[in-house]
LUMFI-521731 format. One record per residue (C-alpha): residue in three letters; x, y, z; residue number from 1. Coordinates in Angstrom, 2 decimals, padded with zeros to 5 digits, m for minus. Layout:
N
PT   type        c1        c2        c3   seq
PT    ALA         X         Y         Z   NUM
...
This chain:
164
PT   type        c1        c2        c3   seq
PT    MET    009.20    008.50    084.61     1
PT    ASN    010.58    007.10    081.40     2
PT    LYS    008.43    009.51    079.44     3
PT    ARG    010.01    012.51    081.15     4
PT    ARG    013.55    011.34    080.42     5
PT    THR    012.85    010.82    076.76     6
PT    VAL    011.21    014.23    076.55     7
PT    PHE    014.25    015.82    078.19     8
PT    LEU    016.64    013.94    075.93     9
PT    SER    014.60    014.70    072.83    10
PT    SER    014.58    018.48    073.52    11
PT    GLY    018.02    018.75    075.17    12
PT    LEU    020.21    017.08    072.58    13
PT    PRO    019.15    019.27    069.64    14
PT    SER    019.54    022.36    071.80    15
PT    MET    023.05    021.31    072.81    16
PT    PHE    023.87    020.58    069.16    17
PT    VAL    022.64    024.05    068.08    18
PT    ILE    024.63    025.75    070.87    19
PT    PHE    027.76    023.78    069.96    20
PT    SER    027.31    024.62    066.25    21
PT    ILE    026.89    028.33    066.97    22
PT    LEU    029.96    028.28    069.23    23
PT    CYS    032.03    026.62    066.48    24
PT    MET    030.84    029.15    063.91    25
PT    VAL    031.73    032.08    066.21    26
PT    ILE    035.21    030.68    066.85    27
PT    LEU    035.81    030.08    063.13    28
PT    SER    034.64    033.59    062.25    29
PT    LEU    036.98    035.12    064.86    30
PT    LEU    039.88    033.07    063.50    31
PT    ALA    039.05    034.20    059.96    32
PT    LEU    038.90    037.83    061.12    33
PT    GLY    042.32    037.53    062.78    34
PT    THR    043.84    035.94    059.69    35
PT    SER    042.39    038.59    057.39    36
PT    ARG    043.80    041.36    059.59    37
PT    GLN    047.25    039.75    059.47    38
PT    ASP    046.99    039.41    055.69    39
PT    LEU    045.99    043.07    055.39    40
PT    GLN    048.92    044.15    057.56    41
PT    THR    051.36    042.00    055.57    42
PT    SER    050.03    043.33    052.28    43
PT    GLN    050.34    046.91    053.51    44
PT    MET    053.96    046.34    054.57    45
PT    SER    054.73    044.74    051.22    46
PT    LEU    053.11    047.66    049.39    47
PT    ASP    055.12    050.18    051.43    48
PT    GLN    058.41    048.36    050.79    49
PT    THR    057.70    048.03    047.08    50
PT    THR    056.73    051.69    046.80    51
PT    THR    059.89    052.89    048.57    52
PT    TYR    062.06    050.55    046.46    53
PT    TYR    060.64    051.82    043.17    54
PT    LYS    060.90    055.43    044.35    55
PT    ALA    064.57    054.78    045.15    56
PT    CYS    065.01    053.22    041.70    57
PT    SER    063.43    056.28    040.13    58
PT    ASP    065.72    058.60    042.12    59
PT    ALA    068.75    056.49    041.22    60
PT    THR    067.80    056.57    037.53    61
PT    ALA    067.48    060.36    037.63    62
PT    GLN    070.82    060.74    039.39    63
PT    TYR    072.46    058.23    037.04    64
PT    THR    071.21    060.28    034.08    65
PT    GLU    072.67    063.46    035.58    66
PT    ILE    075.99    061.71    036.23    67
PT    THR    076.19    060.34    032.68    68
PT    GLU    075.54    063.82    031.28    69
PT    TYR    078.31    065.17    033.50    70
PT    ILE    080.67    062.40    032.30    71
PT    ARG    079.87    063.09    028.65    72
PT    LYS    080.50    066.82    029.09    73
PT    THR    083.74    066.09    030.93    74
PT    ALA    084.88    063.73    028.18    75
PT    GLU    084.04    066.27    025.48    76
PT    SER    086.05    068.97    027.22    77
PT    ALA    089.04    066.70    027.95    78
PT    SER    091.72    066.35    025.32    79
PT    ASP    093.21    063.08    026.55    80
PT    LYS    092.63    060.30    029.05    81
PT    GLU    094.81    061.79    031.79    82
PT    ARG    092.94    065.09    031.70    83
PT    TYR    089.61    063.20    031.71    84
PT    LEU    090.61    061.19    034.78    85
PT    SER    091.82    064.27    036.64    86
PT    GLN    088.53    066.08    035.94    87
PT    MET    086.50    063.06    037.08    88
PT    LYS    087.74    063.61    040.64    89
PT    ASN    085.10    066.35    040.85    90
PT    LEU    082.36    063.77    040.37    91
PT    GLU    082.25    063.07    044.11    92
PT    LYS    082.03    066.79    044.88    93
PT    ASN    079.21    067.45    042.42    94
PT    PHE    077.07    064.42    043.29    95
PT    LYS    076.49    063.27    046.84    96
PT    ASN    076.57    059.55    047.68    97
PT    THR    078.83    059.00    044.66    98
PT    VAL    082.34    057.50    044.70    99
PT    TRP    084.73    057.60    041.72   100
PT    SER    087.46    054.98    041.29   101
PT    ARG    090.28    056.21    039.06   102
PT    GLN    091.96    052.81    038.68   103
PT    SER    088.91    050.94    037.40   104
PT    GLU    087.21    054.02    035.87   105
PT    THR    083.98    053.21    037.69   106
PT    PHE    081.62    055.19    039.85   107
PT    SER    079.23    053.92    042.48   108
PT    LEU    076.09    055.49    043.82   109
PT    THR    074.36    054.54    047.08   110
PT    LEU    070.84    055.73    047.93   111
PT    ASP    069.26    054.81    051.28   112
PT    TYR    065.56    054.05    051.05   113
PT    SER    064.86    052.57    054.50   114
PT    ASP    066.55    052.24    057.86   115
PT    THR    068.34    049.06    056.87   116
PT    LEU    068.36    048.99    053.05   117
PT    ALA    070.01    050.99    050.29   118
PT    LEU    070.14    050.86    046.52   119
PT    TYR    073.67    050.39    045.17   120
PT    VAL    074.50    051.24    041.57   121
PT    GLU    077.93    050.75    040.04   122
PT    ALA    078.79    051.76    036.47   123
PT    LYS    081.88    051.84    034.29   124
PT    ALA    082.76    055.08    032.46   125
PT    GLU    085.78    054.03    030.43   126
PT    TYR    087.48    056.67    028.31   127
PT    ALA    088.40    055.40    024.86   128
PT    ASP    089.84    058.42    023.00   129
PT    ALA    089.12    062.11    022.37   130
PT    SER    086.96    061.45    019.32   131
PT    THR    084.46    059.12    021.04   132
PT    LEU    082.40    059.52    024.18   133
PT    PRO    083.04    057.25    027.17   134
PT    ASP    081.45    053.85    027.07   135
PT    LEU    078.96    053.75    029.97   136
PT    LYS    077.94    050.33    031.29   137
PT    ILE    075.96    049.51    034.42   138
PT    ILE    077.83    046.81    036.28   139
PT    THR    075.68    046.44    039.40   140
PT    TRP    072.19    047.53    040.41   141
PT    LYS    071.17    045.87    043.65   142
PT    THR    069.75    046.28    047.13   143
PT    ILE    072.26    046.15    049.96   144
PT    SER    071.91    046.03    053.72   145
PT    THR    073.27    049.07    055.55   146
PT    ARG    073.43    047.40    058.95   147
PT    THR    075.82    044.73    060.06   148
PT    TRP    074.48    041.45    061.26   149
PT    THR    075.64    040.35    064.68   150
PT    PRO    074.69    036.75    065.38   151
PT    ASP    073.58    035.67    068.81   152
PT    THR    076.36    033.32    069.90   153
PT    ARG    075.13    032.76    073.43   154
PT    GLN    074.19    029.23    074.30   155
PT    PRO    072.47    029.09    077.63   156
PT    VAL    073.35    025.79    079.25   157
PT    TYR    071.90    024.57    082.49   158
PT    ASN    074.55    024.01    085.11   159
PT    LYS    073.60    022.27    088.33   160
PT    GLY    074.17    024.43    091.36   161
PT    GLU    074.00    027.73    089.51   162
PT    SER    071.02    029.93    090.06   163
PT    LYS    070.02    033.12    088.37   164
């Protein structure tokens, strides 16, 4: 009888070890597959966001170039600062998503590139005199959020006697 037990133990333990090893390898491969899918999805989202951001930057650069040409032509046609500032009111009419500030002699441009994000560009177009062109300086070039954040201020507290 002892011979049968040793035979069973000698053939059973290696089989159990092989089955356990295969089970561990299958579980590890499934975990690796899940992780690689998550990494692929994250990389794709990052690629999409980066692509839309740089497309928005390209569009903003093109529109900024058009605006600066408009400002230079306006400054060349204006004889003094007051006439220049009065003509710059048409900047908002000629270029959408553009706001002109007469007091600070700046214009801002906002281009949406996703549901929640926009590219904001602010530049100064200060008029010096009739003989020189306006000095154009980019003040701000940044990404802004177009949605407002509303924090969750609820604090569910358990009160004895109250039921849902």
